[in-house]
C-alpha positions as CSV (number, residue, x, y, z in Angstrom):
1,M,4.7,14.3,-37.1
2,M,4.8,12.2,-34.1
3,V,7.9,9.9,-33.8
4,I,9.0,7.3,-31.3
5,R,12.7,7.2,-30.8
6,P,15.3,6.3,-28.2
7,L,16.0,8.6,-25.2
8,R,18.7,11.2,-25.6
9,E,20.7,13.2,-23.0
10,S,19.0,16.4,-24.2
11,D,15.7,15.0,-23.2
12,W,16.2,15.3,-19.5
13,P,14.2,18.6,-18.8
14,A,11.2,17.2,-20.7
15,F,11.6,13.7,-19.1
16,R,11.6,15.3,-15.7
17,A,8.6,17.4,-16.5
18,L,6.6,14.3,-17.6
19,A,7.6,12.6,-14.4
20,S,6.0,15.5,-12.4
21,K,2.7,14.6,-14.0
22,T,2.4,10.9,-13.4
23,G,0.7,10.9,-10.1
24,T,0.6,8.6,-7.1
25,G,0.7,4.9,-7.9
26,F,2.8,5.3,-11.1
27,T,5.7,3.4,-9.5
28,S,8.1,3.3,-12.5
29,L,8.3,7.0,-13.0
30,Q,7.7,9.3,-10.1
31,D,7.8,13.0,-9.3
32,D,11.1,12.5,-7.5
33,D,14.5,13.8,-8.7
34,V,16.6,10.9,-7.6
35,Q,14.2,8.2,-9.0
36,A,13.5,10.0,-12.2
37,R,17.2,10.6,-12.8
38,G,18.2,7.1,-12.1
39,K,15.5,5.9,-14.5
40,F,16.8,8.4,-17.1
41,E,20.4,7.3,-16.8
42,A,19.4,3.6,-17.0
43,G,17.5,4.2,-20.1
44,L,20.3,6.2,-21.8
45,A,22.7,3.3,-20.9
46,G,20.4,0.6,-22.2
47,F,21.0,1.2,-25.9
48,Q,24.8,1.1,-25.3
49,L,24.9,-2.2,-23.5
50,S,25.2,-5.8,-24.8
51,R,22.4,-7.9,-23.4
52,N,23.4,-10.9,-21.3
53,D,21.1,-13.4,-19.8
54,D,21.9,-12.4,-16.2
55,E,21.5,-8.6,-16.8
56,E,18.5,-6.3,-16.7
57,V,18.7,-3.7,-19.4
58,L,16.2,-0.8,-19.8
59,Y,15.2,0.6,-23.1
60,L,13.5,3.9,-22.9
61,F,11.8,5.7,-25.8
62,V,10.2,9.1,-26.1
63,L,7.4,10.3,-28.3
64,E,8.5,13.5,-30.1
65,D,6.3,16.0,-31.9
66,T,8.8,16.8,-34.6
67,E,7.0,20.1,-35.6
68,T,7.5,21.7,-32.2
69,G,10.3,19.5,-30.6
70,T,7.9,18.7,-27.7
71,I,8.5,15.5,-25.9
72,A,4.9,14.2,-25.4
73,G,5.3,10.8,-23.9
74,V,7.7,8.0,-22.7
75,C,7.6,4.3,-22.8
76,G,10.0,1.5,-22.0
77,I,10.9,-2.1,-22.1
78,E,12.9,-4.0,-19.4
79,S,14.8,-6.9,-20.9
80,A,14.3,-8.9,-17.7
81,V,12.9,-8.4,-14.2
82,G,13.8,-9.8,-10.8
83,L,17.5,-10.6,-11.6
84,G,19.1,-7.8,-9.7
85,E,16.4,-7.3,-7.1
86,P,13.4,-9.6,-6.3
87,W,10.3,-9.2,-8.4
88,Y,7.1,-9.6,-6.3
89,N,3.5,-10.3,-7.2
90,Y,0.5,-11.8,-5.5
91,R,-0.8,-14.9,-7.1
92,L,-4.6,-15.4,-6.8
93,G,-5.4,-19.0,-5.7
94,T,-8.3,-21.0,-4.4
95,I,-8.6,-23.2,-1.3
96,R,-11.6,-25.5,-0.9
97,N,-12.4,-26.7,2.6
98,T,-15.0,-29.5,3.2
99,S,-16.4,-31.1,6.4
100,R,-18.2,-34.3,5.5
101,E,-19.4,-34.6,9.1
102,L,-21.1,-31.2,9.1
103,N,-21.9,-31.3,5.4
104,V,-20.3,-28.0,4.9
105,S,-17.9,-26.7,2.4
106,S,-16.2,-23.4,1.6
107,Q,-14.2,-22.1,-1.3
108,L,-11.9,-19.2,-0.5
109,Q,-9.7,-17.0,-2.6
110,T,-6.1,-16.5,-1.4
111,L,-3.2,-14.2,-2.2
112,T,0.3,-15.7,-2.1
113,I,3.4,-13.7,-2.6
114,T,5.5,-15.1,-5.5
115,N,8.6,-14.5,-7.7
116,D,7.0,-16.4,-10.6
117,H,7.9,-13.8,-13.3
118,T,11.6,-13.6,-12.6
119,G,13.5,-13.1,-15.8
120,H,10.5,-12.2,-17.9
121,S,10.6,-9.0,-20.0
122,E,8.4,-6.2,-19.1
123,V,6.7,-3.3,-21.2
124,C,6.7,-0.4,-18.7
125,T,6.9,3.2,-17.9
126,L,4.2,4.3,-20.4
127,F,3.0,7.9,-19.8
128,L,1.5,10.3,-22.3
129,D,1.1,14.0,-21.6
130,P,-2.6,14.7,-21.1
131,E,-2.4,17.4,-23.9
132,Y,-1.4,14.7,-26.4
133,R,-4.1,12.1,-25.5
134,H,-5.7,12.1,-28.9
135,S,-5.0,11.2,-32.6
136,K,-4.0,7.5,-31.6
137,N,-0.9,8.8,-29.9
138,G,-1.4,6.4,-27.0
139,S,-1.6,3.5,-29.5
140,L,1.6,4.6,-31.2
141,L,3.4,4.9,-27.8
142,S,2.3,1.6,-26.6
143,K,2.5,-0.6,-29.6
144,S,5.8,0.7,-30.9
145,R,7.5,-1.3,-28.2
146,F,6.3,-4.6,-29.8
147,L,7.9,-3.7,-33.2
148,F,11.1,-3.1,-31.4
149,M,10.8,-6.5,-29.7
150,A,9.9,-8.1,-32.9
151,E,13.0,-6.8,-34.6
152,H,15.4,-7.6,-31.7
153,P,14.1,-10.9,-30.1
154,H,17.5,-11.9,-28.9
155,L,17.4,-9.0,-26.3
156,F,14.3,-10.2,-24.6
157,H,12.6,-13.1,-22.8
158,D,10.1,-15.3,-24.6
159,N,7.5,-14.0,-22.2
160,V,6.5,-10.3,-21.6
161,I,4.5,-8.8,-18.8
162,A,3.0,-5.5,-18.0
163,E,2.0,-4.1,-14.6
164,M,-1.1,-2.0,-14.6
165,R,-1.6,0.7,-12.0
166,G,-4.3,-0.4,-9.5
167,Y,-7.3,1.5,-8.5
168,S,-7.1,4.5,-6.2
169,D,-9.7,7.1,-5.5
170,E,-9.6,10.8,-6.4
171,N,-7.4,11.5,-3.3
172,G,-4.9,8.9,-4.3
173,V,-6.0,6.4,-1.6
174,S,-5.7,2.7,-2.6
175,P,-8.4,0.6,-0.8
176,F,-6.2,-2.5,-1.4
177,W,-3.3,-0.9,0.4
178,E,-5.4,0.4,3.2
179,G,-7.0,-3.0,3.7
180,L,-3.7,-5.1,3.5
181,G,-0.4,-3.4,3.0
182,R,-0.7,-0.8,5.6
183,H,-1.0,-3.4,8.4
184,F,2.5,-4.6,7.6
185,F,4.3,-1.5,6.4
186,T,2.8,1.2,8.8
187,M,3.2,3.8,6.2
188,D,0.8,5.4,3.6
189,F,0.5,4.2,0.1
190,A,2.4,7.1,-1.6
191,C,5.4,6.6,0.7
192,A,5.5,2.8,0.2
193,D,5.2,3.3,-3.6
194,R,8.1,5.7,-3.7
195,Q,10.2,3.4,-1.5
196,S,9.5,0.3,-3.7
197,S,10.8,2.3,-6.8
198,M,14.1,2.7,-5.1
199,N,14.6,-0.6,-3.3
200,K,12.4,-3.6,-2.9
201,V,14.3,-5.4,-0.2
202,F,12.0,-4.1,2.5
203,I,9.1,-5.9,0.8
204,A,10.7,-9.3,1.6
205,E,11.5,-8.1,5.1
206,L,7.9,-7.0,6.0
207,M,5.4,-8.9,3.9
208,P,3.7,-12.1,5.2
209,R,4.9,-15.2,3.6
210,H,1.8,-17.3,4.2
211,A,-1.3,-17.2,2.0
212,I,-3.8,-14.4,2.8
213,Y,-7.6,-15.1,2.7
214,T,-9.1,-12.4,0.7
215,N,-12.5,-12.7,2.6
216,L,-10.6,-11.3,5.7
217,L,-10.0,-8.1,3.8
218,P,-12.5,-5.2,3.9
219,Q,-15.0,-5.3,1.0
220,D,-13.6,-2.3,-0.8
221,A,-10.2,-3.9,-0.9
222,Q,-11.6,-7.2,-2.2
223,A,-13.5,-5.3,-4.9
224,V,-10.4,-3.7,-6.4
225,I,-8.2,-6.8,-6.8
226,C,-7.0,-6.9,-10.4
227,Q,-8.8,-3.6,-11.1
228,T,-7.2,-0.8,-13.0
229,H,-6.8,2.9,-12.2
230,K,-9.1,4.9,-14.4
231,D,-6.3,6.7,-16.1
232,T,-4.7,3.4,-16.9
233,V,-7.8,1.7,-18.4
234,P,-7.0,2.8,-22.1
235,A,-3.5,1.4,-21.7
236,R,-4.8,-1.8,-20.4
237,K,-7.3,-2.1,-23.3
238,L,-4.6,-1.5,-25.9
239,L,-2.5,-4.4,-24.4
240,E,-5.4,-6.7,-24.1
241,A,-6.3,-6.1,-27.8
242,E,-2.7,-7.1,-28.6
243,G,-3.2,-10.4,-26.8
244,M,-2.0,-9.8,-23.3
245,D,-4.3,-10.8,-20.4
246,C,-4.5,-11.2,-16.6
247,K,-3.8,-14.7,-15.5
248,G,-4.3,-14.2,-11.8
249,Y,-1.5,-12.1,-10.6
250,C,-1.7,-8.6,-9.1
251,D,0.5,-6.0,-7.6
252,I,1.3,-6.3,-3.9
253,F,0.8,-2.5,-3.2
254,D,-2.4,-1.5,-5.0
255,G,-3.8,-4.8,-6.3
256,G,-3.4,-3.7,-10.0
257,P,-3.5,-6.6,-12.6
258,L,-0.4,-8.1,-14.2
259,L,-0.9,-8.8,-17.9
260,E,1.2,-11.3,-19.7
261,A,1.6,-13.1,-22.9
262,K,4.2,-14.9,-25.1
263,V,6.1,-12.3,-27.1
264,Q,5.5,-14.2,-30.4
265,D,1.7,-14.3,-29.6
266,I,1.5,-10.5,-29.4
267,R,-0.5,-9.4,-32.5
268,A,1.8,-6.6,-33.5
269,V,4.8,-9.0,-33.4
270,R,3.1,-11.9,-35.1
271,D,1.5,-9.9,-37.9
272,S,4.3,-7.4,-38.6
273,R,6.2,-7.7,-42.0
274,Y,9.0,-6.2,-43.8
275,M,8.3,-3.7,-46.6
276,K,10.5,-1.5,-48.8
277,V,10.2,2.2,-48.6
278,R,8.9,4.1,-51.6
279,I,9.1,7.9,-51.4
280,V,6.2,9.7,-53.2
281,D,5.1,13.3,-53.1
282,E,1.5,12.5,-51.9
283,V,-0.1,9.6,-50.1
284,E,-3.9,9.0,-50.2
285,A,-5.3,8.6,-46.7
286,G,-6.6,5.2,-45.7
287,D,-6.0,2.6,-43.0
288,Q,-3.5,3.3,-40.3
289,Y,-0.2,1.5,-40.0
290,L,2.7,1.5,-37.7
291,V,6.0,1.8,-39.5
292,A,9.3,1.1,-37.7
293,T,12.9,1.1,-38.7
294,T,15.1,-1.9,-38.1
295,G,18.0,-0.3,-36.2
296,L,18.8,-0.4,-32.5
297,Q,20.2,3.0,-31.4
298,D,18.5,4.7,-34.4
299,F,15.2,2.9,-34.0
300,A,12.2,5.1,-35.0
301,C,8.4,4.4,-35.3
302,T,5.5,6.5,-36.6
303,L,2.0,6.1,-37.7
304,V,1.0,6.5,-41.3
305,S,-2.4,6.6,-43.0
306,Q,-2.8,5.1,-46.5
307,N,-4.3,2.4,-48.7
308,L,-1.7,-0.2,-49.3
309,N,-1.5,-1.0,-53.0
310,S,1.3,-3.5,-52.5
311,H,2.5,-6.0,-49.9
312,Q,6.1,-5.3,-50.8
313,C,6.2,-1.5,-50.6
314,I,5.0,1.2,-48.1
315,N,4.6,4.8,-49.5
316,L,6.1,7.6,-47.5
317,T,6.2,11.4,-48.1
318,P,9.5,13.1,-48.0
319,A,8.6,14.5,-44.6
320,L,7.8,11.1,-43.2
321,A,10.9,9.5,-44.6
322,K,13.0,12.4,-43.1
323,G,11.3,11.8,-39.7
324,L,12.2,8.1,-39.8
325,N,15.6,8.8,-41.4
326,V,15.0,6.4,-44.2
327,S,15.5,6.4,-48.0
328,T,14.0,4.8,-51.0
329,S,14.4,0.9,-51.0
330,D,15.2,0.9,-47.2
331,T,13.6,-2.0,-45.3
332,V,11.0,-1.1,-42.6
333,R,8.7,-3.2,-40.3
334,V,5.0,-2.5,-40.9
335,V,1.8,-3.7,-39.0
336,P,-1.8,-2.5,-39.1
337,L,-2.5,-0.3,-36.1
338,S,-5.7,-2.1,-35.2
339,A,-6.2,-5.8,-34.6
340,S,-9.3,-5.5,-36.7
341,Q,-7.3,-4.5,-39.8
342,R,-5.5,-6.9,-42.1
343,F,-2.9,-6.4,-44.8
């Protein structure tokens, strides 16, 4: 049984092992002891803190294979971004210039550095061990966060964003970085990416404040603006299926797209409903549903397969009930796994 649950102190070795597999460009969880430990400690503390409007709280979850005890993945939610340290993105814009005398006009795309998403919540730090990239584990890992947000809306902003890792080649080279960022930072992409995960102050100190004309960039850099790393394409498709999309913002390092939406417009939030638990010995397989508990520190979410015979009850086997730590008549939040399904 695969279960999403909050991070625990005992998860550190497995968490660090996952961090060693993320690769260049995965800014929020890197193969670095200091960065990984800082993320881990912040994730542990998040569930113990009271959320204030001027605070950034990190909620980190892990995907556990309960049969083996293996920690197969990690995902997170930032209650808000840009409050403690500036949150930077490029906004894509358009400038149109016209000379009536010469009867010539041009329309040019620009990149302007912004802090437009300050205070927004962020779904982040999603990584699934390659050995577990099957059986809808990625969908469970990604979408479970929306059920947590649906249950605890007071902890989050009305808007949610997600930064997607931008394109880089098989050698970890980012054309966007090589065509733009390197000119201002004089360091390679991996170094700048590591530095940004620790402290973003240097971005403000070194990045140009004026609009950048994208036609002045190399062709390969222009081509990858708002494009996604091949390993991140599945995660992007999952979020887009839930209602998030790119509205013209990208990452300042690798040009990866920023997806965004209103929390209440997210399909898993909007369509989820409460049901009572009914424990039965056997459940006939059918459609797939996400089932999540309603707690904070004891939050749990899993994937079940069955044909719902009632809109009031969800059937769980004793093993599933144990994995979620629920009993008969307990209330859980349920939503179809796929946007194409209906209750």
